[in-house]
N, C-alpha and C positions, 0 to 999 in steps of 0.2 A: 861837054860836060856830062855827067851823069846826072840824072834826076829821077824821084819817085814820083810816077804817074799815077795819079789815083784814078782810077775806073769805078769803084766803088766796094762796097763790104767785100775784105777778103780777096781784094783783086786790086795790087798796087804793083806796078812794074817799074823795073828800072831801066829807064831809056835813055838814049843819047838824044842831047839838045844841043844847039849853038848857043856858046857864050855869049851873051846880050852885050849888043855894042853900047856904050855910054856917048849921050849927045850933050850938048850944051846945059850946065845945072844938074848933071847926074853923076851918078857915082857907081863903080861896080864892088860888089863886095864879096869875097871870098868866103862864104859860109864856112865856119868850123863848128858851131853846135845849134843844133834847132831841137826845141821842145817840143813834145805831142801835148797838144790841147785837147781838152774832152770835146771840144767843139768839133775837131779833125775827125770823131768817130760819130758823129750826127749824120748819120748816112742821109735819111730823109731829108735833112737840109740842103745836100747835094743833088739832090734829084734834078737830073735835067741841066746840071752844070759842069759836067763830066766829059770827057777827061780834063785834069786839071791837078796841076802841082801844088800841095797844101803846103803850111807850115809858115807862120808869124812870129814865133818866139825865138829871134835870132840872134846871133853873134857872130861876129868874123872881123876880117881886117880888109882894108881899103884897099885895092889892087889898081884901081884906075879913075881918075877924074875927068870929069869933061870941062869945058870952057867956062869960066866964071867960077869955079868953086871954090869958096875961102873957107868954108866951115870944116873940111878936114882936109888931110893929103894922105899921099900913099904911104901904107904901112900904119896908119893908125887902127887901134881896135875901137869897134862900134858895136853898138845895136840901133834897131831901128824901128820906128813904127810902120806897119804895113796900110794901116788906114790914118788919114790926119784931116783936120779939118779947114775950112777957108779963114776962120776966124774974124769974119767981117758979116755974116749972116745974121739974119733974126734969131737964131737958136744959138750960134756962137757968143752973141752978144748979151744972151741972157744966162750964160755959163751953162748951157748943153751942146757943148761942143761933139758928142757923141752921137746927135740925131741930126749933125748937119748934114745936108745933101752931099757935099763935096766929100767927107767922110767915107760916104757908104758906098763911093765910086774909086777911091784911090786905093792903089794894090802895088806890091812887088811884081816884078818881073824876073822869073815866072813864079816862084814861091820859095819858102824856106829850106824846103828839103830837095833843093839844087845844090850843086857844087858852087855855083854864082850867082848873084842876084842883081840886078840892074834897080838903083833905087831913084826912081824919078824926081825931076827938081823938086816938086812941091814938097814929096818926103824930105828931101835933102835939107829943104828950108825949115820944116816944121816937126819933122819927126827922128832926126839923128842923134845919138846919144853916144857922145866920146866916153868909152870906159875907164873909170880908175885902175890903177895899175894892180890895184889889190884885190880886181873880180876877175877871177878865172873866166872863159867862153862859156862853160856849162853854168855857172852860178848868173851869167847874164843873161841867160833865156827866163830867168825869173822875173826879169825886169818888167815885161808887159803884164804877164798875169799877177803879179802884184800890185802894179798900179791900177789893173781894173779891180783888185779888193779895195784899194784903199779909196777908188770913186765910190764904191759901193758901201763903204762905211762913210766915209764924209757925208753921204747924201741921208743914210740913216742916224747922221748925228752920234755915232760912238762917242763916248767921252770918259773921263774919270768918273767911277763910281757905278758905270751903268751894268746891269747884269744881261747875258746875251745867251741865247740857245742857238747853237750852230747845227742844222739838220742835214747831213751828209758831211763822211770826214774823209772826203778824196782828196785831192791836192788843194781843190780851192776852198774846202772845209778847214784843212789845216792852214793855209796862207789865212783864212780869216781869223783862227783862232790866235795866230802869232800876233798878227797885227792889232788884235783886238786887246792882246797884253799890253804890246807897246804903247797902246793910246791911254791905258789907263782903266781897263774894265775890271769890276770888282769881282766877278763871278761869271765864269767861261763855261758852259756845258755842252759837251757833242753828242751827238745823237747818230748812230747809224746801225746798219743790221749786220756788219762785219767785223768777228772779234780782232783780224789783222787792222783795220783802220781804226777801229777805238782803242786800241793800245798804241797805235801812233798819234792819236789825239791826246793822249793822255801824255805819251813823250814830248809833244811838240807844245805844250803850255794849258790842256785844258783842265781846270779844277777837277770835274767830274766828268764820266761819261755814261751813256744810258742805251741799251739796246733800243733802237727805234720803234721796234715791234709792241714795246711796251707802252704805258700810260704815259705820255710824256709829258702833258700838263700836272699831273698828279705826284710826278718823280721829280719834276722841275721845283713846285712849292714845298716840296720837301728838303728840297737843297738851299732855298732861298726863302727862309722865314716866312712861307705860307703864301709868296708872291709869287706872280708868274714873270715873263722875262721881259724887261724893257725893250731888247731887241732880237727878234727871231731872225736867223739868216737862212734862207732855204738856197742850198748848192744842189738841189735837185729838184727835178719838174713834177716827181712822182705824186700822183693824186692823193694818196693816203698821206705822204707829207706835208702837202698844203693844208690837208685837213687837221692835222695834228699844229701846225704851225697858227692857224686861226684858234685852235683851243687854248693854244701857250702863250700868247701875249698878254701883257697886263695892259691894265687902263692907261691910255696916253700913251700906251708904246707903238714900236714899229715893226712890220713886217719888211723884208728887203728880200724881193724876188731878184736872186744872183743868176739862176739857170734856166733856162728854157724847157718847156714840158715838149711832148710830142704835137707836131704840128695840128691834130685835131682835137686835142684835149680840151675840156671845158668843165670850170670846176664852180660848183653850187657854193653860193657865198651866203654866209649867215648874216644876213643885213641888220636884222633887230640886236642879235646878241652882239653881234661883232662892232658895228658903230653906233648905234644909237645909244648915246649917253656916255660912250666910251670913248670917244676922241682918238681912235686907231689908225696910223697911215698906213697905206698899203704904197710900197715903192719899189722901183727897180734900177737896174743901171747896166750901163752897155759901155764896153772899151774902157778908155782912158783918153785924158788930153796931156800935152806936153810936159805940163808943171807936175802932173801927178806922176809921171813916168821919172821925172829927174828925181822927185822926192822919193819915190821909192827905191830907186837905184843907189841913194845916199844911206838908206836905211840897211840896203844889203851889205854896202860897205862897211859899214859899221857895225855890223854883225847883230843890228838889232832883231834882225829876222835871219833864223837860220835856215836857209835853203839847201845847202850845202849836203845836209844828212837826208833831205828829201828825195835826193836822187837815188833811185834802187835799181836803176837800169841804163846804161849807158852803151848804146849798141852801134853798129857801124852801118851807113846806109842801107848797105846789103840785106840787112836784117830788120828793116823797117815795118815789114808785116809781121812779124813777132812783135815791135813794138806797139803797133796798133791793137794788135789782139789783146797784149796784157792791159792796154789802157780801156780796152771796151770791157773785157770781161772782169774789170775791177775788182781782183780778188787780191793778191799779194803784190801789190806794186804801188807806189806812189807816183813819183814822177820819171819818166821815160825819157831820155835825151839822145836824138840822133847826132852820133860824131859824122861830119863829111869829110873833114881832112885831119889826119892825124899831125 
């Protein structure tokens, strides 16, 4: 089979690999579509781990099942989680499934940018999703990223009537905007430095958009009856964006750190101004659990979140380097999906 082997920035090679064989409790998925995630172009994060096949936002069809598999059959259309928790450890029992040690060890074989993926038995048991007929394979690649967004907003307590500032209007920011709208946010303001993405933010549900190079707290106050934001969502790890978030959150509000920064980033924190008497919550989220994947698959099915129009590029595997470049440049692209079989 063909697979895109990642060696580093601007070095992705199409190579031949053997089709994985399935064992007891495992399945083989013929990958039809796989989304490129922003984390796929975090080259510093891959240092010392290459070469490897990336890709975790997958959709495809089951072509082989191992002994004892009852969750699906050959021919079923599916998506799957590449990381799954144990469900029994200290962290899982406290609803922190995504910091479970097991979750951080589980993965696909080899990765979603390959024509076929073996799903280990633990993933079959805890991270397999049968696709509704209404979902295309390309739409299904959004299940995982939208589930991650939902987890973040659940932790941040997005609810009816909250005001929200989303800093960064790439694909994660746009999903946050749409989900916040679905969850009842009263005011959603998006910030970015790219006009293309600001236009997209407006199109996908932001009430107002702001050039992030401006004075975000002051501009937000003018849009929110002189109040700052109940929730600030950071979908970028840029240091100036973090500083803007500190100054844009209202008393009693929450800052959600949804995206990582560079490995060596350290941010000075205004402890007195930010925390003392203001009851500010700083929180983060990573990945998503089974329930969150199932909920977001249903939201996509119901068209309550419009993912179809976010796909700006649908490319064959042979053009995956172009896809990675589009995502990394973050200019005039939103979601880039790789097609592995027509």
